[in-house]
N, C-alpha and C positions, 0 to 999 in steps of 0.2 A: 625269311632271311634279314639279316640286320643289314644296316648303311654299311657299315664297316666292310661286311663280306662282299656286298655288291660292288663296292669301290675296288676292292681288291681283285675282284673276278674281272671288273672291267679293265685295271691296270694290266692284269696277265693277258688279256686278249688283246689290248692294245700293244703289248710288246710282241706278242705273238704275231701280230699283223704286220709290225713295223719290220720283223726278222723275215717273215715270208717274203714283203716287198724287196727286202735286200737281197734277200736269196734269189728272186726272179731276176734282179737287176744282174747280179753277178752270174748266173747261169746264162742269161742273154749275152752278155759281154764275152763269156768264155765260147759260147757257140759262133758268135760273131767273128772271133779271132779265127777260129778253126775253119768257118766257112767261107771267109774273105778270100783265101786263096783259090776258091772255086768259083768266085764272083757271086756268092751268096751272102746273104744275112740270115741272121738267127730265125727271123719271121719267114724268109724265103724257104730256108732248109725245113722249116716246121710244116708249111703248108706241102712242100715237094716230099716229105716224108708220109704225109697222110695219104697222097695219092699215088704213092709208088706201087703199092700192091693191089689198091682197088681204085678204080675210076669212081668220082663222086662230084656231085654238083657243087658250085661254090657255097651254096647255102649250107649243103651238108658238111662242108670242110669247116666252116665258120663254127657250126655248132659242136666240131669235134674239137677244134682248138681252142674255144671258148674266146671268139673274138667277133666283130662285126662282119656282115656279108660284105659291105663295101670294100673294107680293109682286105680281106681274102680277095676280092675281084681285083682290086689294085695289084697285089702279089702275083695272083694267077697270070694276069696279062703280062707282067714283068717276066714270069718263068717261061711263057710261052714265046715271048719276043727273045728271050735268050737260047730257046730251043731246047729248053729243058723239060718242058710240058707241052702238051697239045689239047685243044677241045675237041671233044667227040660228040656225036650226036647222041642224044638221051631218048631211049625208046619210052621212057615213062613221062617225059615232058617235052613239048616241041622246042620251047624256048630256053629251057635251062639246060645248057651243054654240060656234058661231062667233062672234068679235067682229069687228065692223066699223065703220069711222067712218061717222057721219052726215054729211050734206052741210055742216051747221054746224060738225062736227068737222073734215072736209076743209078748211073755209074758213079755221078757226083755225090749223091746220097751214101753210097756205099764207102767211099772214099771220106767223107766226113765222119760217118758211124766209126770206121776204122780208127780215126783220130780221137773220136769221142772215147771209144773203148779204153784208149790209153788214160785219158782223163778220168774215166771211171775208177780204174785201176788205181789211180794215185788216190783219188778221193777215199775210195773204200779203204785203202791202207791208213789214210790219215784218220778216219772215223773209227777204226778199231775192227773192222772186218765186214764182210757181208751181211752178217746176221744184223749188225748196228744200222746197216744201210736200209735193210728191208724193215726193221723196228721202225726207224725215221719215216720211210715211205707210208706206213701204215698209218701213223700218227697225222701226216700231211693229208691222206686220202680221208681219214676219219674227220679232220677238221673240215675238210671240202665238203663232204657228205652232210655235216651237220649244218653248215651253210646253206647247203641246197634246201635241207628239210625246213628251214625257216622262211623259204620263198624268195631267195636272191635270185633264181634264175640260172645259176650255175650247176653244172651236174659233176658228181664226183669223179 
C-alpha cells in the first residue's frame, strides 16, 4: 500500500468518525427533546428501553448499550426514584439485582416510541425511503463490526 492511499484511507475514516460522532450528538439531542416531556433524557430512555421487555442486571444493560456499568447504575437509580423502574432479586446472583421497567415506565417508553416513529417517518422521507435507511444502517453496523474485530471491545 502506498503512502498516498494510506493517508486517503485515514482521511476517509477520520471523516466517517466525525460524521458518526455528529450523528450520535444529533440523535441524542432529538431523543432528549422528545423524552423531556416524560421526565426522561435520551440516556434514561435508552436504559428504560433495554429493560422494558426483559429484566437485566446493570452490567448486562451496560454491555448492551455500550457504556460503563457505573453510568448505567446512576441512570438506573434515577429511573427507580422516578417510579419508572424497579430492582428485582436476581436468582443467578445474590448481589446483582435485576432492573425492570414498571408499568409506568413501559407506558412512558411507548409514548416516546410513538413520537420517535413520527421522527423516523420524517427522516426516512428525507433520506429517500426505507431502503436507503436500511442500507445506511447496514453500513453503520458493518463499520461497528469492523471496529469490534480489531479489538476495540465494542460489539456490533
